[in-house]
Structure formats: structure tokens, C-alpha cells
PyMOL Python script that loads the backbone (N, CA, C, O; Angstrom):
from pymol import cmd

cmd.read_pdbstr("""\
ATOM      1  N   MET A   1     -28.471  18.910  11.354  1.00  0.00           N
ATOM      2  CA  MET A   1     -27.631  18.593  10.220  1.00  0.00           C
ATOM      3  C   MET A   1     -28.507  18.571   8.967  1.00  0.00           C
ATOM      4  O   MET A   1     -29.494  17.838   8.892  1.00  0.00           O
ATOM      5  N   GLY A   2     -28.137  19.362   8.024  1.00  0.00           N
ATOM      6  CA  GLY A   2     -28.905  19.451   6.789  1.00  0.00           C
ATOM      7  C   GLY A   2     -28.497  18.388   5.793  1.00  0.00           C
ATOM      8  O   GLY A   2     -27.517  17.677   6.014  1.00  0.00           O
ATOM      9  N   PRO A   3     -29.233  18.268   4.696  1.00  0.00           N
ATOM     10  CA  PRO A   3     -28.927  17.249   3.686  1.00  0.00           C
ATOM     11  C   PRO A   3     -27.568  17.463   3.016  1.00  0.00           C
ATOM     12  O   PRO A   3     -26.882  16.493   2.694  1.00  0.00           O
ATOM     13  N   PHE A   4     -27.171  18.718   2.803  1.00  0.00           N
ATOM     14  CA  PHE A   4     -25.875  18.995   2.192  1.00  0.00           C
ATOM     15  C   PHE A   4     -24.750  18.516   3.096  1.00  0.00           C
ATOM     16  O   PHE A   4     -23.798  17.896   2.622  1.00  0.00           O
ATOM     17  N   GLU A   5     -24.847  18.794   4.387  1.00  0.00           N
ATOM     18  CA  GLU A   5     -23.821  18.362   5.330  1.00  0.00           C
ATOM     19  C   GLU A   5     -23.755  16.842   5.434  1.00  0.00           C
ATOM     20  O   GLU A   5     -22.676  16.273   5.601  1.00  0.00           O
ATOM     21  N   MET A   6     -24.913  16.184   5.334  1.00  0.00           N
ATOM     22  CA  MET A   6     -24.945  14.730   5.384  1.00  0.00           C
ATOM     23  C   MET A   6     -24.238  14.133   4.171  1.00  0.00           C
ATOM     24  O   MET A   6     -23.494  13.161   4.304  1.00  0.00           O
ATOM     25  N   VAL A   7     -24.463  14.703   2.997  1.00  0.00           N
ATOM     26  CA  VAL A   7     -23.805  14.212   1.777  1.00  0.00           C
ATOM     27  C   VAL A   7     -22.301  14.403   1.890  1.00  0.00           C
ATOM     28  O   VAL A   7     -21.536  13.503   1.542  1.00  0.00           O
ATOM     29  N   VAL A   8     -21.868  15.557   2.368  1.00  0.00           N
ATOM     30  CA  VAL A   8     -20.438  15.825   2.537  1.00  0.00           C
ATOM     31  C   VAL A   8     -19.838  14.824   3.536  1.00  0.00           C
ATOM     32  O   VAL A   8     -18.733  14.325   3.323  1.00  0.00           O
ATOM     33  N   GLY A   9     -20.558  14.532   4.620  1.00  0.00           N
ATOM     34  CA  GLY A   9     -20.088  13.574   5.617  1.00  0.00           C
ATOM     35  C   GLY A   9     -19.939  12.177   5.035  1.00  0.00           C
ATOM     36  O   GLY A   9     -18.946  11.501   5.304  1.00  0.00           O
ATOM     37  N   ILE A  10     -20.912  11.735   4.241  1.00  0.00           N
ATOM     38  CA  ILE A  10     -20.846  10.416   3.626  1.00  0.00           C
ATOM     39  C   ILE A  10     -19.679  10.319   2.657  1.00  0.00           C
ATOM     40  O   ILE A  10     -18.947   9.330   2.653  1.00  0.00           O
ATOM     41  N   VAL A  11     -19.506  11.353   1.831  1.00  0.00           N
ATOM     42  CA  VAL A  11     -18.390  11.368   0.879  1.00  0.00           C
ATOM     43  C   VAL A  11     -17.065  11.338   1.625  1.00  0.00           C
ATOM     44  O   VAL A  11     -16.138  10.648   1.201  1.00  0.00           O
ATOM     45  N   LEU A  12     -16.958  12.066   2.718  1.00  0.00           N
ATOM     46  CA  LEU A  12     -15.736  12.095   3.515  1.00  0.00           C
ATOM     47  C   LEU A  12     -15.445  10.724   4.116  1.00  0.00           C
ATOM     48  O   LEU A  12     -14.297  10.279   4.102  1.00  0.00           O
ATOM     49  N   ILE A  13     -16.459  10.051   4.641  1.00  0.00           N
ATOM     50  CA  ILE A  13     -16.270   8.722   5.240  1.00  0.00           C
ATOM     51  C   ILE A  13     -15.832   7.704   4.191  1.00  0.00           C
ATOM     52  O   ILE A  13     -14.931   6.905   4.442  1.00  0.00           O
ATOM     53  N   VAL A  14     -16.460   7.728   3.023  1.00  0.00           N
ATOM     54  CA  VAL A  14     -16.097   6.808   1.954  1.00  0.00           C
ATOM     55  C   VAL A  14     -14.671   7.067   1.474  1.00  0.00           C
ATOM     56  O   VAL A  14     -13.923   6.123   1.221  1.00  0.00           O
ATOM     57  N   THR A  15     -14.295   8.323   1.348  1.00  0.00           N
ATOM     58  CA  THR A  15     -12.942   8.674   0.903  1.00  0.00           C
ATOM     59  C   THR A  15     -11.898   8.197   1.906  1.00  0.00           C
ATOM     60  O   THR A  15     -10.881   7.627   1.513  1.00  0.00           O
ATOM     61  N   ILE A  16     -12.135   8.421   3.181  1.00  0.00           N
ATOM     62  CA  ILE A  16     -11.184   7.983   4.209  1.00  0.00           C
ATOM     63  C   ILE A  16     -11.079   6.461   4.201  1.00  0.00           C
ATOM     64  O   ILE A  16      -9.980   5.919   4.325  1.00  0.00           O
ATOM     65  N   GLY A  17     -12.202   5.768   4.058  1.00  0.00           N
ATOM     66  CA  GLY A  17     -12.171   4.307   3.980  1.00  0.00           C
ATOM     67  C   GLY A  17     -11.374   3.808   2.790  1.00  0.00           C
ATOM     68  O   GLY A  17     -10.632   2.833   2.907  1.00  0.00           O
ATOM     69  N   SER A  18     -11.518   4.459   1.654  1.00  0.00           N
ATOM     70  CA  SER A  18     -10.762   4.069   0.458  1.00  0.00           C
ATOM     71  C   SER A  18      -9.269   4.280   0.649  1.00  0.00           C
ATOM     72  O   SER A  18      -8.462   3.458   0.212  1.00  0.00           O
ATOM     73  N   ILE A  19      -8.901   5.367   1.294  1.00  0.00           N
ATOM     74  CA  ILE A  19      -7.488   5.658   1.547  1.00  0.00           C
ATOM     75  C   ILE A  19      -6.894   4.609   2.482  1.00  0.00           C
ATOM     76  O   ILE A  19      -5.779   4.138   2.257  1.00  0.00           O
ATOM     77  N   VAL A  20      -7.619   4.245   3.516  1.00  0.00           N
ATOM     78  CA  VAL A  20      -7.131   3.242   4.470  1.00  0.00           C
ATOM     79  C   VAL A  20      -6.970   1.891   3.777  1.00  0.00           C
ATOM     80  O   VAL A  20      -5.964   1.211   3.979  1.00  0.00           O
ATOM     81  N   ARG A  21      -7.965   1.489   2.950  1.00  0.00           N
ATOM     82  CA  ARG A  21      -7.853   0.216   2.235  1.00  0.00           C
ATOM     83  C   ARG A  21      -6.665   0.224   1.283  1.00  0.00           C
ATOM     84  O   ARG A  21      -5.952  -0.774   1.187  1.00  0.00           O
ATOM     85  N   ALA A  22      -6.438   1.322   0.581  1.00  0.00           N
ATOM     86  CA  ALA A  22      -5.320   1.405  -0.354  1.00  0.00           C
ATOM     87  C   ALA A  22      -3.988   1.343   0.386  1.00  0.00           C
ATOM     88  O   ALA A  22      -3.040   0.722  -0.095  1.00  0.00           O
ATOM     89  N   LYS A  23      -3.909   1.975   1.537  1.00  0.00           N
ATOM     90  CA  LYS A  23      -2.663   1.979   2.310  1.00  0.00           C
ATOM     91  C   LYS A  23      -2.320   0.584   2.807  1.00  0.00           C
ATOM     92  O   LYS A  23      -1.143   0.233   2.882  1.00  0.00           O
ATOM     93  N   HIS A  24      -3.317  -0.216   3.146  1.00  0.00           N
ATOM     94  CA  HIS A  24      -3.080  -1.562   3.646  1.00  0.00           C
ATOM     95  C   HIS A  24      -3.049  -2.601   2.537  1.00  0.00           C
ATOM     96  O   HIS A  24      -2.862  -3.784   2.825  1.00  0.00           O
ATOM     97  N   GLY A  25      -3.222  -2.211   1.294  1.00  0.00           N
ATOM     98  CA  GLY A  25      -3.147  -3.135   0.165  1.00  0.00           C
ATOM     99  C   GLY A  25      -4.352  -4.031   0.034  1.00  0.00           C
ATOM    100  O   GLY A  25      -4.229  -5.157  -0.448  1.00  0.00           O
ATOM    101  N   ILE A  26      -5.508  -3.568   0.447  1.00  0.00           N
ATOM    102  CA  ILE A  26      -6.734  -4.365   0.361  1.00  0.00           C
ATOM    103  C   ILE A  26      -7.479  -3.982  -0.906  1.00  0.00           C
ATOM    104  O   ILE A  26      -7.750  -2.805  -1.144  1.00  0.00           O
ATOM    105  N   ARG A  27      -7.806  -4.974  -1.714  1.00  0.00           N
ATOM    106  CA  ARG A  27      -8.558  -4.743  -2.945  1.00  0.00           C
ATOM    107  C   ARG A  27      -9.866  -5.506  -2.886  1.00  0.00           C
ATOM    108  O   ARG A  27     -10.041  -6.384  -2.041  1.00  0.00           O
ATOM    109  N   ARG A  28     -10.775  -5.180  -3.769  1.00  0.00           N
ATOM    110  CA  ARG A  28     -12.053  -5.896  -3.861  1.00  0.00           C
ATOM    111  C   ARG A  28     -12.173  -6.524  -5.236  1.00  0.00           C
ATOM    112  O   ARG A  28     -11.781  -5.930  -6.241  1.00  0.00           O
ATOM    113  N   ASP A  29     -12.722  -7.739  -5.271  1.00  0.00           N
ATOM    114  CA  ASP A  29     -12.987  -8.351  -6.565  1.00  0.00           C
ATOM    115  C   ASP A  29     -14.389  -7.949  -7.027  1.00  0.00           C
ATOM    116  O   ASP A  29     -15.066  -7.171  -6.356  1.00  0.00           O
ATOM    117  N   ARG A  30     -14.814  -8.467  -8.148  1.00  0.00           N
ATOM    118  CA  ARG A  30     -16.100  -8.053  -8.727  1.00  0.00           C
ATOM    119  C   ARG A  30     -17.291  -8.477  -7.888  1.00  0.00           C
ATOM    120  O   ARG A  30     -18.360  -7.873  -7.976  1.00  0.00           O
ATOM    121  N   LYS A  31     -17.116  -9.514  -7.073  1.00  0.00           N
ATOM    122  CA  LYS A  31     -18.212  -9.998  -6.241  1.00  0.00           C
ATOM    123  C   LYS A  31     -18.257  -9.302  -4.890  1.00  0.00           C
ATOM    124  O   LYS A  31     -19.113  -9.621  -4.064  1.00  0.00           O
ATOM    125  N   GLY A  32     -17.363  -8.369  -4.650  1.00  0.00           N
ATOM    126  CA  GLY A  32     -17.370  -7.625  -3.401  1.00  0.00           C
ATOM    127  C   GLY A  32     -16.474  -8.200  -2.335  1.00  0.00           C
ATOM    128  O   GLY A  32     -16.360  -7.625  -1.253  1.00  0.00           O
ATOM    129  N   GLY A  33     -15.828  -9.335  -2.611  1.00  0.00           N
ATOM    130  CA  GLY A  33     -14.918  -9.943  -1.639  1.00  0.00           C
ATOM    131  C   GLY A  33     -13.605  -9.182  -1.585  1.00  0.00           C
ATOM    132  O   GLY A  33     -13.137  -8.662  -2.598  1.00  0.00           O
ATOM    133  N   GLU A  34     -13.020  -9.120  -0.412  1.00  0.00           N
ATOM    134  CA  GLU A  34     -11.762  -8.402  -0.252  1.00  0.00           C
ATOM    135  C   GLU A  34     -10.598  -9.380  -0.272  1.00  0.00           C
ATOM    136  O   GLU A  34     -10.722 -10.514   0.193  1.00  0.00           O
ATOM    137  N   TYR A  35      -9.477  -8.944  -0.805  1.00  0.00           N
ATOM    138  CA  TYR A  35      -8.261  -9.732  -0.777  1.00  0.00           C
ATOM    139  C   TYR A  35      -7.088  -8.786  -0.652  1.00  0.00           C
ATOM    140  O   TYR A  35      -7.186  -7.610  -1.001  1.00  0.00           O
ATOM    141  N   PHE A  36      -5.974  -9.305  -0.150  1.00  0.00           N
ATOM    142  CA  PHE A  36      -4.787  -8.491   0.062  1.00  0.00           C
ATOM    143  C   PHE A  36      -3.867  -8.596  -1.142  1.00  0.00           C
ATOM    144  O   PHE A  36      -3.788  -9.639  -1.792  1.00  0.00           O
ATOM    145  N   VAL A  37      -3.182  -7.516  -1.425  1.00  0.00           N
ATOM    146  CA  VAL A  37      -2.234  -7.470  -2.521  1.00  0.00           C
ATOM    147  C   VAL A  37      -0.847  -7.304  -1.925  1.00  0.00           C
ATOM    148  O   VAL A  37      -0.617  -6.394  -1.128  1.00  0.00           O
ATOM    149  N   ALA A  38       0.076  -8.175  -2.303  1.00  0.00           N
ATOM    150  CA  ALA A  38       1.446  -8.053  -1.811  1.00  0.00           C
ATOM    151  C   ALA A  38       2.097  -6.850  -2.468  1.00  0.00           C
ATOM    152  O   ALA A  38       2.212  -6.791  -3.692  1.00  0.00           O
ATOM    153  N   THR A  39       2.518  -5.902  -1.668  1.00  0.00           N
ATOM    154  CA  THR A  39       3.094  -4.684  -2.219  1.00  0.00           C
ATOM    155  C   THR A  39       4.614  -4.744  -2.280  1.00  0.00           C
ATOM    156  O   THR A  39       5.230  -3.960  -3.003  1.00  0.00           O
ATOM    157  N   ASP A  40       5.221  -5.644  -1.547  1.00  0.00           N
ATOM    158  CA  ASP A  40       6.670  -5.755  -1.505  1.00  0.00           C
ATOM    159  C   ASP A  40       7.120  -6.752  -2.567  1.00  0.00           C
ATOM    160  O   ASP A  40       6.717  -7.915  -2.540  1.00  0.00           O
ATOM    161  N   ASN A  41       7.948  -6.302  -3.494  1.00  0.00           N
ATOM    162  CA  ASN A  41       8.398  -7.156  -4.583  1.00  0.00           C
ATOM    163  C   ASN A  41       9.220  -8.323  -4.066  1.00  0.00           C
ATOM    164  O   ASN A  41       9.095  -9.433  -4.582  1.00  0.00           O
ATOM    165  N   ALA A  42      10.061  -8.103  -3.056  1.00  0.00           N
ATOM    166  CA  ALA A  42      10.861  -9.180  -2.485  1.00  0.00           C
ATOM    167  C   ALA A  42       9.962 -10.215  -1.813  1.00  0.00           C
ATOM    168  O   ALA A  42      10.210 -11.417  -1.903  1.00  0.00           O
ATOM    169  N   GLU A  43       8.922  -9.739  -1.142  1.00  0.00           N
ATOM    170  CA  GLU A  43       7.979 -10.651  -0.493  1.00  0.00           C
ATOM    171  C   GLU A  43       7.243 -11.485  -1.541  1.00  0.00           C
ATOM    172  O   GLU A  43       7.025 -12.681  -1.347  1.00  0.00           O
ATOM    173  N   THR A  44       6.869 -10.862  -2.630  1.00  0.00           N
ATOM    174  CA  THR A  44       6.179 -11.566  -3.708  1.00  0.00           C
ATOM    175  C   THR A  44       7.063 -12.658  -4.287  1.00  0.00           C
ATOM    176  O   THR A  44       6.599 -13.777  -4.509  1.00  0.00           O
ATOM    177  N   LYS A  45       8.328 -12.349  -4.532  1.00  0.00           N
ATOM    178  CA  LYS A  45       9.252 -13.346  -5.080  1.00  0.00           C
ATOM    179  C   LYS A  45       9.479 -14.488  -4.099  1.00  0.00           C
ATOM    180  O   LYS A  45       9.578 -15.645  -4.508  1.00  0.00           O
ATOM    181  N   ALA A  46       9.562 -14.176  -2.815  1.00  0.00           N
ATOM    182  CA  ALA A  46       9.757 -15.220  -1.803  1.00  0.00           C
ATOM    183  C   ALA A  46       8.541 -16.142  -1.748  1.00  0.00           C
ATOM    184  O   ALA A  46       8.684 -17.359  -1.638  1.00  0.00           O
ATOM    185  N   LEU A  47       7.347 -15.560  -1.824  1.00  0.00           N
ATOM    186  CA  LEU A  47       6.134 -16.376  -1.807  1.00  0.00           C
ATOM    187  C   LEU A  47       6.030 -17.240  -3.053  1.00  0.00           C
ATOM    188  O   LEU A  47       5.600 -18.391  -2.975  1.00  0.00           O
ATOM    189  N   GLN A  48       6.417 -16.700  -4.197  1.00  0.00           N
ATOM    190  CA  GLN A  48       6.380 -17.478  -5.433  1.00  0.00           C
ATOM    191  C   GLN A  48       7.362 -18.639  -5.371  1.00  0.00           C
ATOM    192  O   GLN A  48       7.055 -19.737  -5.837  1.00  0.00           O
ATOM    193  N   ALA A  49       8.545 -18.408  -4.797  1.00  0.00           N
ATOM    194  CA  ALA A  49       9.532 -19.484  -4.658  1.00  0.00           C
ATOM    195  C   ALA A  49       9.015 -20.566  -3.714  1.00  0.00           C
ATOM    196  O   ALA A  49       9.216 -21.756  -3.959  1.00  0.00           O
ATOM    197  N   GLU A  50       8.355 -20.155  -2.645  1.00  0.00           N
ATOM    198  CA  GLU A  50       7.800 -21.126  -1.703  1.00  0.00           C
ATOM    199  C   GLU A  50       6.689 -21.949  -2.356  1.00  0.00           C
ATOM    200  O   GLU A  50       6.611 -23.159  -2.146  1.00  0.00           O
ATOM    201  N   ILE A  51       5.843 -21.310  -3.135  1.00  0.00           N
ATOM    202  CA  ILE A  51       4.779 -22.021  -3.836  1.00  0.00           C
ATOM    203  C   ILE A  51       5.371 -23.012  -4.825  1.00  0.00           C
ATOM    204  O   ILE A  51       4.887 -24.138  -4.946  1.00  0.00           O
ATOM    205  N   ARG A  52       6.410 -22.600  -5.530  1.00  0.00           N
ATOM    206  CA  ARG A  52       7.068 -23.488  -6.492  1.00  0.00           C
ATOM    207  C   ARG A  52       7.632 -24.723  -5.783  1.00  0.00           C
ATOM    208  O   ARG A  52       7.484 -25.844  -6.269  1.00  0.00           O
ATOM    209  N   ALA A  53       8.282 -24.510  -4.624  1.00  0.00           N
ATOM    210  CA  ALA A  53       8.850 -25.628  -3.870  1.00  0.00           C
ATOM    211  C   ALA A  53       7.751 -26.564  -3.362  1.00  0.00           C
ATOM    212  O   ALA A  53       7.911 -27.784  -3.389  1.00  0.00           O
ATOM    213  N   LEU A  54       6.648 -25.997  -2.904  1.00  0.00           N
ATOM    214  CA  LEU A  54       5.544 -26.824  -2.427  1.00  0.00           C
ATOM    215  C   LEU A  54       4.916 -27.637  -3.552  1.00  0.00           C
ATOM    216  O   LEU A  54       4.522 -28.784  -3.344  1.00  0.00           O
ATOM    217  N   LYS A  55       4.820 -27.048  -4.745  1.00  0.00           N
ATOM    218  CA  LYS A  55       4.282 -27.779  -5.888  1.00  0.00           C
ATOM    219  C   LYS A  55       5.185 -28.963  -6.245  1.00  0.00           C
ATOM    220  O   LYS A  55       4.703 -30.042  -6.589  1.00  0.00           O
ATOM    221  N   GLU A  56       6.506 -28.743  -6.157  1.00  0.00           N
ATOM    222  CA  GLU A  56       7.429 -29.840  -6.446  1.00  0.00           C
ATOM    223  C   GLU A  56       7.275 -30.959  -5.427  1.00  0.00           C
ATOM    224  O   GLU A  56       7.308 -32.136  -5.785  1.00  0.00           O
ATOM    225  N   ARG A  57       7.107 -30.599  -4.163  1.00  0.00           N
ATOM    226  CA  ARG A  57       6.924 -31.606  -3.116  1.00  0.00           C
ATOM    227  C   ARG A  57       5.622 -32.388  -3.337  1.00  0.00           C
ATOM    228  O   ARG A  57       5.574 -33.600  -3.128  1.00  0.00           O
ATOM    229  N   ILE A  58       4.580 -31.686  -3.757  1.00  0.00           N
ATOM    230  CA  ILE A  58       3.305 -32.359  -4.033  1.00  0.00           C
ATOM    231  C   ILE A  58       3.465 -33.349  -5.178  1.00  0.00           C
ATOM    232  O   ILE A  58       2.911 -34.447  -5.129  1.00  0.00           O
ATOM    233  N   GLN A  59       4.218 -32.971  -6.209  1.00  0.00           N
ATOM    234  CA  GLN A  59       4.440 -33.878  -7.329  1.00  0.00           C
ATOM    235  C   GLN A  59       5.169 -35.135  -6.878  1.00  0.00           C
ATOM    236  O   GLN A  59       4.844 -36.237  -7.322  1.00  0.00           O
ATOM    237  N   VAL A  60       6.150 -34.976  -6.000  1.00  0.00           N
ATOM    238  CA  VAL A  60       6.886 -36.130  -5.490  1.00  0.00           C
ATOM    239  C   VAL A  60       5.955 -37.025  -4.676  1.00  0.00           C
ATOM    240  O   VAL A  60       5.975 -38.247  -4.826  1.00  0.00           O
ATOM    241  N   LEU A  61       5.142 -36.417  -3.818  1.00  0.00           N
ATOM    242  CA  LEU A  61       4.216 -37.204  -3.004  1.00  0.00           C
ATOM    243  C   LEU A  61       3.181 -37.924  -3.869  1.00  0.00           C
ATOM    244  O   LEU A  61       2.816 -39.064  -3.580  1.00  0.00           O
ATOM    245  N   GLU A  62       2.712 -37.269  -4.918  1.00  0.00           N
ATOM    246  CA  GLU A  62       1.763 -37.919  -5.829  1.00  0.00           C
ATOM    247  C   GLU A  62       2.416 -39.096  -6.535  1.00  0.00           C
ATOM    248  O   GLU A  62       1.796 -40.145  -6.711  1.00  0.00           O
ATOM    249  N   ARG A  63       3.668 -38.919  -6.939  1.00  0.00           N
ATOM    250  CA  ARG A  63       4.380 -40.004  -7.607  1.00  0.00           C
ATOM    251  C   ARG A  63       4.562 -41.187  -6.663  1.00  0.00           C
ATOM    252  O   ARG A  63       4.395 -42.338  -7.065  1.00  0.00           O
ATOM    253  N   ILE A  64       4.904 -40.905  -5.411  1.00  0.00           N
ATOM    254  CA  ILE A  64       5.078 -41.978  -4.436  1.00  0.00           C
ATOM    255  C   ILE A  64       3.755 -42.696  -4.182  1.00  0.00           C
ATOM    256  O   ILE A  64       3.712 -43.924  -4.115  1.00  0.00           O
ATOM    257  N   ALA A  65       2.691 -41.933  -4.043  1.00  0.00           N
ATOM    258  CA  ALA A  65       1.394 -42.528  -3.709  1.00  0.00           C
ATOM    259  C   ALA A  65       0.803 -43.330  -4.851  1.00  0.00           C
ATOM    260  O   ALA A  65       0.065 -44.284  -4.607  1.00  0.00           O
ATOM    261  N   THR A  66       1.103 -42.974  -6.090  1.00  0.00           N
ATOM    262  CA  THR A  66       0.475 -43.646  -7.232  1.00  0.00           C
ATOM    263  C   THR A  66       1.343 -44.707  -7.880  1.00  0.00           C
ATOM    264  O   THR A  66       0.878 -45.433  -8.758  1.00  0.00           O
ATOM    265  N   ASP A  67       2.592 -44.810  -7.463  1.00  0.00           N
ATOM    266  CA  ASP A  67       3.507 -45.774  -8.071  1.00  0.00           C
ATOM    267  C   ASP A  67       3.386 -47.112  -7.343  1.00  0.00           C
ATOM    268  O   ASP A  67       3.990 -47.304  -6.288  1.00  0.00           O
ATOM    269  N   HIS A  68       2.596 -48.047  -7.915  1.00  0.00           N
ATOM    270  CA  HIS A  68       2.343 -49.343  -7.287  1.00  0.00           C
ATOM    271  C   HIS A  68       3.333 -50.412  -7.751  1.00  0.00           C
ATOM    272  O   HIS A  68       3.404 -51.476  -7.137  1.00  0.00           O
ATOM    273  N   ASN A  69       4.080 -50.168  -8.791  1.00  0.00           N
ATOM    274  CA  ASN A  69       4.940 -51.194  -9.371  1.00  0.00           C
ATOM    275  C   ASN A  69       6.276 -51.340  -8.666  1.00  0.00           C
ATOM    276  O   ASN A  69       7.019 -52.285  -8.935  1.00  0.00           O
ATOM    277  N   ARG A  70       6.586 -50.432  -7.782  1.00  0.00           N
ATOM    278  CA  ARG A  70       7.875 -50.480  -7.105  1.00  0.00           C
ATOM    279  C   ARG A  70       7.835 -51.446  -5.933  1.00  0.00           C
ATOM    280  O   ARG A  70       6.789 -51.691  -5.332  1.00  0.00           O
ATOM    281  N   ALA A  71       9.002 -51.981  -5.631  1.00  0.00           N
ATOM    282  CA  ALA A  71       9.116 -52.868  -4.480  1.00  0.00           C
ATOM    283  C   ALA A  71       9.518 -52.089  -3.229  1.00  0.00           C
ATOM    284  O   ALA A  71       9.554 -52.647  -2.132  1.00  0.00           O
ATOM    285  N   VAL A  72       9.820 -50.798  -3.396  1.00  0.00           N
ATOM    286  CA  VAL A  72      10.269 -49.964  -2.291  1.00  0.00           C
ATOM    287  C   VAL A  72       9.057 -49.515  -1.487  1.00  0.00           C
ATOM    288  O   VAL A  72       8.041 -49.115  -2.057  1.00  0.00           O
ATOM    289  N   THR A  73       9.162 -49.579  -0.187  1.00  0.00           N
ATOM    290  CA  THR A  73       8.051 -49.156   0.652  1.00  0.00           C
ATOM    291  C   THR A  73       8.009 -47.636   0.738  1.00  0.00           C
ATOM    292  O   THR A  73       8.981 -46.951   0.419  1.00  0.00           O
ATOM    293  N   LEU A  74       6.906 -47.143   1.159  1.00  0.00           N
ATOM    294  CA  LEU A  74       6.707 -45.704   1.267  1.00  0.00           C
ATOM    295  C   LEU A  74       7.688 -45.084   2.250  1.00  0.00           C
ATOM    296  O   LEU A  74       8.226 -44.008   1.987  1.00  0.00           O
ATOM    297  N   ASP A  75       7.926 -45.737   3.362  1.00  0.00           N
ATOM    298  CA  ASP A  75       8.858 -45.206   4.361  1.00  0.00           C
ATOM    299  C   ASP A  75      10.269 -45.072   3.808  1.00  0.00           C
ATOM    300  O   ASP A  75      10.945 -44.077   4.069  1.00  0.00           O
ATOM    301  N   GLN A  76      10.716 -46.058   3.054  1.00  0.00           N
ATOM    302  CA  GLN A  76      12.061 -45.999   2.477  1.00  0.00           C
ATOM    303  C   GLN A  76      12.182 -44.859   1.472  1.00  0.00           C
ATOM    304  O   GLN A  76      13.201 -44.169   1.431  1.00  0.00           O
ATOM    305  N   GLU A  77      11.161 -44.666   0.676  1.00  0.00           N
ATOM    306  CA  GLU A  77      11.171 -43.589  -0.323  1.00  0.00           C
ATOM    307  C   GLU A  77      11.217 -42.220   0.346  1.00  0.00           C
ATOM    308  O   GLU A  77      11.951 -41.337  -0.098  1.00  0.00           O
ATOM    309  N   ILE A  78      10.443 -42.041   1.401  1.00  0.00           N
ATOM    310  CA  ILE A  78      10.437 -40.769   2.121  1.00  0.00           C
ATOM    311  C   ILE A  78      11.787 -40.515   2.758  1.00  0.00           C
ATOM    312  O   ILE A  78      12.287 -39.392   2.702  1.00  0.00           O
ATOM    313  N   GLU A  79      12.389 -41.522   3.359  1.00  0.00           N
ATOM    314  CA  GLU A  79      13.709 -41.353   3.977  1.00  0.00           C
ATOM    315  C   GLU A  79      14.760 -41.012   2.930  1.00  0.00           C
ATOM    316  O   GLU A  79      15.653 -40.207   3.194  1.00  0.00           O
ATOM    317  N   LYS A  80      14.669 -41.608   1.754  1.00  0.00           N
ATOM    318  CA  LYS A  80      15.614 -41.296   0.684  1.00  0.00           C
ATOM    319  C   LYS A  80      15.471 -39.834   0.260  1.00  0.00           C
ATOM    320  O   LYS A  80      16.468 -39.154   0.015  1.00  0.00           O
ATOM    321  N   LEU A  81      14.234 -39.357   0.174  1.00  0.00           N
ATOM    322  CA  LEU A  81      14.010 -37.957  -0.189  1.00  0.00           C
ATOM    323  C   LEU A  81      14.527 -37.018   0.901  1.00  0.00           C
ATOM    324  O   LEU A  81      15.085 -35.964   0.598  1.00  0.00           O
ATOM    325  N   ARG A  82      14.349 -37.390   2.141  1.00  0.00           N
ATOM    326  CA  ARG A  82      14.877 -36.570   3.241  1.00  0.00           C
ATOM    327  C   ARG A  82      16.392 -36.499   3.186  1.00  0.00           C
ATOM    328  O   ARG A  82      16.974 -35.434   3.390  1.00  0.00           O
ATOM    329  N   ASP A  83      17.038 -37.632   2.910  1.00  0.00           N
ATOM    330  CA  ASP A  83      18.491 -37.645   2.831  1.00  0.00           C
ATOM    331  C   ASP A  83      18.982 -36.782   1.683  1.00  0.00           C
ATOM    332  O   ASP A  83      20.001 -36.104   1.812  1.00  0.00           O
ATOM    333  N   ASN A  84      18.278 -36.796   0.568  1.00  0.00           N
ATOM    334  CA  ASN A  84      18.667 -35.976  -0.585  1.00  0.00           C
ATOM    335  C   ASN A  84      18.482 -34.482  -0.297  1.00  0.00           C
ATOM    336  O   ASN A  84      19.239 -33.658  -0.809  1.00  0.00           O
ATOM    337  N   SER A  85      17.495 -34.134   0.505  1.00  0.00           N
ATOM    338  CA  SER A  85      17.251 -32.713   0.783  1.00  0.00           C
ATOM    339  C   SER A  85      18.274 -32.148   1.757  1.00  0.00           C
ATOM    340  O   SER A  85      18.442 -30.929   1.807  1.00  0.00           O
ATOM    341  N   LYS A  86      18.968 -32.981   2.535  1.00  0.00           N
ATOM    342  CA  LYS A  86      19.968 -32.519   3.483  1.00  0.00           C
ATOM    343  C   LYS A  86      21.263 -32.149   2.810  1.00  0.00           C
ATOM    344  O   LYS A  86      22.085 -31.443   3.394  1.00  0.00           O
ATOM    345  N   ILE A  87      21.464 -32.610   1.594  1.00  0.00           N
ATOM    346  CA  ILE A  87      22.720 -32.358   0.879  1.00  0.00           C
ATOM    347  C   ILE A  87      22.845 -30.933   0.487  1.00  0.00           C
ATOM    348  O   ILE A  87      23.841 -30.546  -0.123  1.00  0.00           O
TER     349      ILE A  87
END
""", "prot")
cmd.dss("prot")
cmd.show_as("cartoon", "prot")
cmd.util.cbc("prot")
cmd.orient("prot")
């Protein structure tokens, strides 16, 4: 195998690797780390809605954990939130 054939082989391998990464939605950041990109718009919207709901739940939990002035116990507050979510 000559040097020209080796260069062609390397270029071919890199090109095929790039095509496979693009097909699977894998991108690289500036530090060389790989991450996946959501290609489905419906999937992206569903994930954003789930993140929004989780953030709201975290805010409620933070409010419960930091509110010391209430006479309501933590268990009662959680049960009230569960009852409200069933509606």
C-alpha cells in the first residue's frame, strides 16, 4: 500500500464516520465531547414540556422545604398537592 492509497483510505474512513455521526444526530462541542441532538420537533417539544413540569415541581418542593412559618406538616402539604394533581 503506497502513501497515496493510505491518504485516500484515511479520508474515506473519516468521511464515513462523519456521515454515521450526522445520521445519528451526534455532534461535538469545542472540547471534543459528544452530545446528541434531538432531530424530531415533536420529541423536542415533549422534552421541553417535561422539563417545564419538573421545574415547577422543584419550585413547589423548595417552597415546602423552606417555609418554616407554617403550622402544616410536610406530609399534609404533599398529600394536598397530590390531591390537586388528580383533578
